[in-house]
C-alpha positions in Angstrom: 69.0 55.7 30.2 71.9 58.0 29.4 71.3 59.9 32.7 71.3 56.5 34.6 74.5 55.3 33.0 76.2 58.6 33.8 75.6 58.0 37.5 76.0 54.2 37.7 79.6 54.1 36.4 82.0 51.3 37.2 84.0 51.5 40.4 87.8 51.1 40.4 89.0 47.9 42.2 91.0 50.0 44.7 87.7 51.5 46.0 85.9 48.4 47.0 87.5 47.9 50.4 87.1 51.6 51.3 83.5 51.6 50.3 82.9 48.6 52.6 84.7 50.3 55.4 82.7 53.5 55.0 79.5 51.4 54.9 80.4 49.4 58.0 81.2 52.6 60.0 77.9 54.1 58.8 76.0 51.2 60.3 77.8 51.7 63.6 77.0 55.4 63.5 73.3 54.7 63.0 73.5 52.4 66.2 75.1 55.2 68.1 73.0 58.2 66.9 70.8 58.5 63.8 72.1 61.9 62.7 75.7 60.6 62.7 74.5 57.7 60.6 73.1 60.0 57.9 76.5 61.8 57.9 78.1 58.4 57.3 75.7 57.8 54.4 76.9 61.1 52.8 80.5 60.1 53.3 79.9 56.6 51.9 78.3 58.2 48.8 81.3 60.4 48.4 83.6 57.5 48.6 81.7 55.7 45.9 81.8 58.8 43.8 85.6 59.3 44.4 86.4 55.8 43.1 84.3 56.0 40.0 86.0 54.7 36.8 84.0 55.9 33.8 84.9 55.1 30.2 86.3 57.9 28.1 86.4 58.8 24.4 90.1 59.1 23.6 91.2 60.9 20.4 92.7 58.2 18.2 95.0 60.2 15.9 98.7 59.6 16.4 100.8 62.4 17.8 98.2 63.7 20.2 99.2 63.9 23.9 96.1 63.4 26.1 95.6 64.5 29.7 96.4 61.7 32.1 94.1 63.0 34.9 90.9 64.8 35.6 91.4 68.2 37.2 92.7 71.7 36.5 96.0 72.7 34.9 97.8 74.2 37.9 101.3 74.9 36.4 103.0 75.0 33.0 106.7 75.5 33.2 110.1 74.2 32.0 111.5 71.7 34.4 114.0 68.7 34.6 112.3 65.3 34.8 112.8 63.4 38.1 116.5 62.4 38.5 115.8 58.8 39.3 114.7 58.3 35.7 118.2 59.0 34.4 117.1 61.3 31.6 119.7 64.0 32.3 119.5 67.6 33.4 117.9 69.1 30.3 114.6 71.0 30.9 111.4 70.0 29.2 108.0 71.6 29.0 106.0 70.3 32.0 102.2 70.4 32.4 100.8 69.8 35.9 97.2 68.7 36.5 95.9 69.1 40.0 93.1 66.7 41.2 90.9 67.7 44.1 88.9 65.2 46.2 85.9 65.5 43.9 87.8 64.6 40.7 88.0 61.1 39.2 91.4 59.9 40.3 92.0 57.1 37.7 95.1 58.0 35.7 95.5 57.2 32.0 98.4 57.1 29.6 98.8 60.4 27.7 100.2 58.7 24.5 100.6 55.2 23.0 104.0 53.6 23.5 106.2 51.3 25.6 107.0 51.9 29.2 110.8 51.9 29.2 111.4 53.0 32.8 109.5 53.3 36.1 110.7 54.7 39.4 109.2 55.2 42.8 110.6 57.8 45.3 109.2 58.3 48.8 108.8 61.9 50.0 106.7 64.5 51.7 102.9 65.1 51.5 102.8 68.8 50.8 99.9 70.5 49.0 100.1 69.0 45.5 99.1 72.4 44.0 102.5 73.8 45.0 105.4 73.9 42.5 107.8 72.3 45.0 105.6 69.3 45.3 107.2 68.0 42.1 110.5 67.8 43.9 109.6 67.1 47.5 106.5 64.9 47.5 106.2 61.1 47.2 106.0 60.2 43.6 105.9 57.4 41.0 107.4 58.2 37.6 107.4 56.4 34.3 108.9 57.0 30.8 106.8 56.2 27.7 108.6 55.8 24.5 106.7 56.1 21.3 107.1 54.2 18.0 109.0 57.1 16.5 111.6 57.2 19.3 110.2 60.1 21.4 109.9 59.8 25.1 107.4 61.3 27.5 107.4 61.4 31.3 104.4 60.9 33.5 104.7 61.5 37.3 102.1 60.7 39.8 102.5 62.9 42.9 100.9 62.3 46.3 99.3 65.4 47.8 98.3 66.8 51.2 95.6 64.1 51.7 96.9 61.4 49.4 98.7 58.5 51.1 98.8 55.9 48.4 99.9 55.9 44.8 98.8 53.0 42.7 100.7 52.2 39.5 99.9 49.0 37.6 102.6 49.1 34.9 106.1 47.9 34.8 109.1 48.2 32.4 108.3 46.8 29.0 104.5 47.2 29.2 102.8 48.6 26.1 100.2 51.3 26.7 97.6 52.8 24.4 96.7 56.5 24.7 93.9 56.8 27.2 94.6 53.4 28.8 94.3 53.2 32.5 97.6 52.7 34.3 97.0 53.7 38.0 95.3 55.8 40.6 96.2 58.2 43.4 94.0 58.0 46.5 92.6 61.4 47.4 93.9 64.9 46.5 97.0 64.7 44.3 98.6 65.7 41.0 100.0 64.3 37.8 102.9 66.0 35.8 103.5 65.3 32.1 106.9 66.2 30.6 106.8 66.8 26.8 109.8 66.5 24.4 112.0 69.6 24.4 110.6 72.2 22.0 107.1 70.9 22.0 104.3 73.4 23.0 101.4 72.8 25.3 98.0 73.5 23.8 96.3 74.1 27.2 96.5 77.0 29.7 96.8 77.3 33.5 93.3 77.1 35.0 91.9 75.0 32.2 89.8 72.0 33.2 91.0 68.6 32.1 89.3 65.3 31.4 91.5 62.3 31.6 91.7 60.3 28.4 89.9 63.0 26.4 91.5 66.5 26.6 94.4 67.1 24.2 97.4 68.6 26.0 99.7 68.9 23.0 100.0 67.8 19.3 103.5 66.4 18.8 103.0 66.7 15.0 102.0 70.4 15.0 104.3 73.4 14.8 101.7 75.6 16.7 103.2 77.7 19.5 102.0 77.5 23.1 98.3 78.3 23.2 97.0 81.3 25.1 93.6 81.6 26.8 91.5 84.3 28.4 88.8 84.2 31.0 85.5 85.4 29.4 
């Protein structure tokens, strides 16, 4: 039963129309040439897999910052949050999580709090794994303020293949850590900006699970964590 439920996971609502389109094209391909039809079956199965929306076990302790996306940590640096958020020019620690086309693309809130600001900015569709994608690519940003007055920034960034950022929250919405708030269609990236002085507890190259992997502990004095390939 556990094996079955790990495969038959819910599908995000954004995926339904795409799955129907893929399935309809597959039927046409079977009418044209059977081998093409089987290729369509493979692509339809991938589409279903892409839009999967499984439940996650989110750590419940306050102060933990949780990964908002599945994927790999591609960059950890100091950077200024998007200017359209009006947070000033001060640099903050930034963790970038890159999602390839096989990752689950449902995005989740990294921490519990209230959305105090959202902003959309059109832009390019460069490879989301590049550092300059944070500045040049299309993006949707939000600020989450916690009960103790701290603020964290989450930025959904479109990638080379991505052409649609879905964000379901607005100013004033309350989010729980691990709660779903959006999705990016096809390869993309999510940046998280910590408070100044806070240290990431992940390393570049580390695999992330949205809603489960701890990015940082805002109540800890631990320095940035190092990792080695073994």
